[in-house]
C-alpha positions in Angstrom: 4.7 -16.2 -4.2 5.3 -12.6 -3.1 2.4 -10.8 -1.4 3.5 -7.3 -2.7 5.8 -5.8 -5.2 6.9 -2.2 -4.6 7.7 0.4 -7.3 8.5 3.9 -6.0 7.2 6.6 -8.3 5.5 9.9 -7.7 5.9 13.7 -7.3 6.9 14.1 -3.5 9.6 12.6 -1.3 8.0 9.4 -0.2 11.3 7.5 -0.4 11.0 6.1 3.2 7.5 4.8 2.6 6.7 1.1 2.0 4.0 -1.6 2.0 4.2 -3.9 5.1 2.7 -7.3 4.3 1.4 -10.3 6.3 1.4 -13.5 4.3 -1.6 -15.9 3.9 -1.6 -18.7 6.5 -2.1 -21.4 3.9 -2.1 -21.7 0.1 -5.5 -20.6 -1.4 -6.6 -18.8 1.7 -7.5 -15.1 1.9 -5.9 -14.3 5.2 -3.2 -11.9 4.0 -2.9 -8.2 4.9 -1.1 -5.3 3.4 -0.6 -1.8 4.9 0.8 1.4 3.5 3.4 2.8 5.8 4.2 6.5 5.4 7.6 7.5 6.9 8.1 11.4 7.0 6.4 11.6 3.7 4.2 14.4 2.3 1.6 16.1 4.5 -1.0 14.3 6.6 -3.8 13.3 6.2 -3.4 10.9 3.3 -5.9 9.2 1.1 -5.3 5.7 -0.2 -6.4 3.9 -3.3 -5.5 0.2 -3.7 -5.7 -1.8 -6.9 -8.4 -3.9 -5.1 -10.7 -0.8 -5.1 -10.3 -0.3 -1.3 -9.6 3.1 0.0 -8.1 2.5 3.5 -4.5 2.4 4.7 -4.8 -1.3 5.4 -6.3 -4.0 3.3 -7.2 -7.3 5.0 -8.4 -10.8 4.1 -6.6 -10.8 0.8 -5.2 -13.9 -1.1 -1.6 -14.1 -2.2 -1.0 -11.7 -5.2 0.5 -8.4 -6.3 -1.0 -5.3 -4.6 -0.4 -1.6 -5.4 -1.5 1.5 -3.6 -1.6 5.2 -4.7 -1.2 7.7 -1.8 -2.3 11.3 -2.1 -1.3 13.7 0.7 -3.3 16.8 1.8 -1.3 19.0 -0.7 -2.3 16.8 -3.6 1.2 15.2 -4.0 1.0 11.5 -4.9 3.0 8.4 -4.6 2.4 4.9 -6.0 3.9 1.7 -4.5 
């Protein structure tokens, strides 16, 4: 089962951005991790909003599943992945 599915949408050039994932160590465990990686995108600092409700760049101790994040840069430009 994939840990993340990435769809690139938004109103700024975040085309080199992606979600780095670390899989769970065993089926049923919550040991996965996902991190938004911003590559030459928008203007720092960024704010993050994951579909889990977390608001940090990295979410940890997550089970296998589908995770999305919306990123907003300091100019208000946004990107969902």
